[in-house]
C-alpha positions in Angstrom: 68.0 36.4 95.3 65.4 38.8 94.1 66.1 42.5 94.6 63.5 45.2 93.9 64.4 48.9 93.9 61.2 50.7 94.5 61.4 54.4 93.9 59.5 57.6 93.6 60.0 59.5 90.3 61.4 58.8 86.9 64.9 59.1 85.6 65.0 61.9 83.0 68.8 62.4 82.6 70.4 60.2 80.0 73.7 59.9 81.9 71.8 58.5 84.9 69.8 56.2 82.7 73.0 54.9 81.1 74.7 54.3 84.5 71.6 52.5 85.9 71.4 50.3 82.8 75.1 49.4 83.1 74.7 48.3 86.8 71.4 46.5 85.9 73.4 44.5 83.3 76.2 43.8 85.7 73.9 42.7 88.5 72.0 40.3 86.2 74.6 37.5 86.8 74.1 37.8 90.6 70.4 38.4 91.2 67.0 39.0 89.7 66.8 42.8 89.8 63.6 44.8 89.2 63.3 48.6 89.3 59.8 49.9 90.0 59.0 53.6 89.6 55.9 55.2 91.0 54.8 58.7 90.0 56.0 61.6 92.1 53.9 64.6 93.1 54.6 68.1 92.0 56.0 70.1 95.0 55.0 73.8 94.9 57.5 76.4 95.8 57.3 77.3 99.5 55.0 74.3 100.3 53.7 74.3 103.8 54.4 71.4 106.2 50.8 70.2 105.6 51.3 70.2 101.8 54.6 68.3 102.1 52.9 65.7 104.4 50.1 65.3 101.8 52.6 64.8 99.0 54.5 62.1 101.0 51.2 60.5 101.8 50.1 60.2 98.1 53.5 58.9 97.2 53.3 56.4 100.0 50.0 55.1 98.7 51.6 54.4 95.4 54.6 52.7 97.0 52.4 50.6 99.2 51.1 48.5 96.3 54.5 47.0 95.8 55.6 46.2 99.3 55.2 42.5 100.0 54.8 41.3 103.6 57.2 38.4 103.0 60.0 40.7 101.7 62.8 42.3 103.7 62.3 46.1 103.3 65.3 48.5 103.4 64.4 52.1 103.3 67.0 54.8 102.3 66.7 57.5 104.9 69.1 60.3 106.0 68.5 59.2 109.7 69.2 55.5 108.9 72.3 53.4 109.7 75.5 54.3 108.0 77.4 51.2 107.2 80.4 50.2 105.1 80.3 48.4 101.7 81.5 45.3 103.5 78.7 45.5 106.1 76.1 45.9 103.3 77.5 42.8 101.5 77.3 40.9 104.8 73.7 42.0 105.3 72.7 40.9 101.8 74.5 37.6 102.1 73.1 36.9 105.6 69.5 37.6 104.4 70.0 35.2 101.5 71.4 32.5 103.8 68.6 32.8 106.2 65.8 32.5 103.7 65.0 36.1 102.8 64.8 35.6 99.0 63.4 39.1 98.3 64.9 42.4 99.4 63.0 45.7 98.6 65.1 48.9 98.7 62.9 52.0 98.8 64.0 55.4 97.7 61.6 58.2 98.4 60.9 61.3 96.4 62.2 64.8 96.7 60.4 65.5 100.0 61.3 62.1 101.6 59.3 59.1 102.7 56.0 59.1 104.6 56.2 57.7 108.1 53.8 54.8 107.1 56.6 53.5 104.7 59.4 54.1 107.2 57.5 52.2 109.9 57.4 49.1 107.5 61.1 49.1 107.1 63.1 46.2 108.5 66.2 48.2 108.2 66.8 52.0 107.6 69.9 52.7 105.6 71.8 55.9 105.1 74.5 56.5 102.6 75.5 59.9 104.0 74.3 62.9 106.0 74.3 64.7 102.7 71.0 64.9 100.7 71.3 63.4 97.2 68.9 63.7 94.3 66.8 60.5 94.1 68.0 59.9 90.5 71.6 59.9 91.7 70.8 57.8 94.7 69.3 55.1 92.5 72.6 54.7 90.6 74.7 54.9 93.8 72.5 52.2 95.4 72.8 49.9 92.4 76.6 50.3 92.4 76.7 49.4 96.1 74.5 46.3 95.5 76.9 45.3 92.7 79.9 45.9 94.9 78.2 43.8 97.6 77.9 40.8 95.3 81.5 41.2 94.2 82.6 41.1 97.8 80.3 38.1 98.6 81.8 36.2 95.6 85.3 37.3 96.5 85.7 38.7 93.0 88.0 41.7 92.3 86.4 45.1 92.2 86.2 46.3 95.8 89.4 48.0 96.9 
């Protein structure tokens, strides 16, 4: 299985970089993981709705280059489906069994995802009604993908 985490923005904080590196290492025995970062746009203070839309549009253009038609696209969105760790593991396992060998998880920038990206999503996933920094969300997502594989393989980790 090939998994791509496609995200807007770079990770600047060392503690997030370290956590992400650890989960990348752990996941290497289960899947081929790739993390692709695209540049984020500066968001001015008190940006208008039009400015926010333009920011999302520019970021969407950058993301678009990496979205493959044959891939299964999961976008992380506040309004997405909230599922359990077991359900995510079932989804990943099911996709692999039925021939979807490439899953792309997309994490938007600080102002969210443009509708053009959301519309391409095969599944909209939400981790919470809370808003998380995209840097933290990347680490949380990798932990949940790792947890999913441990559940699939019936290995200890998930409690």
